[in-house]
C-alpha positions in Angstrom: 23.3 25.3 3.7 20.5 25.1 6.2 17.2 23.6 5.2 14.1 25.5 6.3 11.1 23.9 8.0 8.9 24.8 5.0 11.3 22.9 2.7 11.1 19.9 5.0 7.3 20.0 5.0 7.1 20.4 1.2 9.4 17.4 0.8 7.4 15.4 3.3 4.1 16.2 1.5 5.7 15.1 -1.8 6.9 11.8 -0.2 3.5 11.1 1.4 1.7 11.8 -1.9 4.0 9.3 -3.6 3.1 6.8 -0.9 -0.6 7.5 -1.3 -0.3 6.8 -5.0 1.5 3.5 -4.2 -1.2 2.4 -1.8 -4.0 3.3 -4.2 -2.3 1.3 -7.0 -2.0 -1.6 -4.7 -5.6 -1.4 -3.7 -6.7 -1.2 -7.3 -4.6 -4.2 -8.2 -6.0 -6.2 -5.3 -9.6 -5.4 -6.1 -9.1 -6.4 -9.7 -7.4 -9.6 -8.8 -10.0 -10.5 -6.2 -12.7 -10.2 -8.9 -10.7 -12.5 -11.1 -10.0 -14.9 -8.3 -13.7 -15.0 -7.4 -14.3 -16.9 -10.7 -11.1 -19.0 -10.7 -9.7 -19.8 -7.3 -10.5 -20.7 -3.7 -12.5 -18.2 -1.7 -9.8 -18.0 1.0 -7.3 -16.6 -1.5 -10.0 -14.1 -2.8 -10.6 -13.0 0.8 -6.9 -12.4 1.3 -6.9 -10.2 -1.8 -9.9 -8.3 -0.5 -8.2 -7.7 2.9 -5.1 -6.5 1.0 -7.2 -3.9 -0.8 -8.9 -2.8 2.4 -5.6 -2.4 4.1 -4.1 -0.4 1.2 -7.1 1.9 1.1 -6.9 2.5 4.9 -3.2 3.2 4.5 -3.8 5.7 1.7 -6.5 7.4 3.8 -4.2 7.7 6.8 -1.5 9.2 4.7 -3.8 11.7 3.1 -4.9 12.8 6.5 -1.2 13.4 7.4 -0.7 15.4 4.2 -3.6 17.6 5.2 -2.3 18.0 8.7 1.0 19.2 7.3 -0.8 21.8 5.3 -0.5 20.0 1.9 -3.1 18.8 -0.5 -3.3 15.0 -1.3 -3.0 14.2 -4.9 -5.9 12.9 -6.9 -5.5 9.1 -7.0 -6.3 9.1 -10.8 -9.9 8.0 -10.9 -12.2 5.4 -9.3 -11.1 1.9 -8.5 -12.7 -0.8 -10.6 -13.5 -4.3 -9.5 -12.9 -7.3 -11.8 -12.4 -6.7 -15.5 -12.1 -9.1 -18.3 -8.3 -9.4 -18.3 -6.8 -8.2 -15.0 -3.1 -7.6 -15.3 -1.0 -10.3 -13.6 0.4 -9.0 -10.4 4.1 -8.7 -10.4 4.1 -8.9 -6.6 5.1 -11.9 -4.5 6.9 -12.4 -1.2 9.9 -10.6 -2.6 7.8 -7.5 -3.5 6.1 -7.7 -0.1 9.5 -7.6 1.6 10.5 -4.6 -0.6 7.3 -2.8 0.5 8.0 -3.6 4.1 11.5 -2.3 3.8 10.2 0.9 2.1 7.8 1.7 4.9 10.3 0.8 7.7 12.6 3.4 6.2 9.6 5.9 6.2 9.0 5.0 9.9 12.7 5.8 10.7 12.4 9.1 8.8 9.3 10.1 10.8 11.1 9.2 14.0 14.2 11.3 13.0 12.0 14.3 12.2 10.1 14.0 15.5 6.7 13.6 13.7 5.0 11.4 16.2 1.6 11.2 14.6 3.2 10.4 11.2 5.3 7.8 13.0 2.2 6.1 14.3 0.7 6.1 10.8 3.9 4.5 9.4 4.0 2.0 12.3 0.4 0.9 11.4 1.4 0.6 7.7 4.4 -1.5 8.6 2.1 -3.8 10.6 -0.1 -4.2 7.5 2.9 -4.9 5.3 4.1 -7.5 7.8 0.7 -9.2 7.6 0.9 -9.0 3.8 4.2 -10.7 3.8 3.1 -13.4 6.2 0.0 -14.2 4.0 1.7 -13.9 0.6 2.6 -17.5 0.8 -1.1 -18.5 1.2 -2.0 -16.6 -2.0 1.0 -18.0 -3.8 0.0 -21.5 -2.7 -3.5 -20.9 -4.1 -2.1 -20.1 -7.5 0.5 -22.7 -8.3 1.1 -21.2 -11.8 2.2 -18.0 -10.0 0.1 -15.7 -12.2 -1.8 -13.8 -9.5 0.0 -13.1 -6.3 -0.7 -10.2 -4.0 1.8 -8.0 -2.3 
């Protein structure tokens, strides 16, 4: 059975919307944790969290632009992002999660290459670069929190 171009585009829009949601959740988590870290930890670690949030928001924005370019509609991220909070949830992310995210987006990069979507390939290449940065810096955040409660991805 042959798959139509419209089916491929619909599937691609769904995949991208899932990635947008993933990046928005990551940004939200980083923003909350940066607010917590402001009160509790070294400013360098807090800065890493803020940079993580900024990168995730930039990734989500680039993915939303690609959804629009494909003729789709980006999904609502589920409300405004909130900074701080009395009890931010502990991040379940660490270098292992950072590697998983990197692997995920490398597979997305290969998918865009296979489909010949050059602009989307560039977006995923940039996201892979940010995920490599996150992985490289996850050790810094982990070192800043010896108890391992608040680690970024």
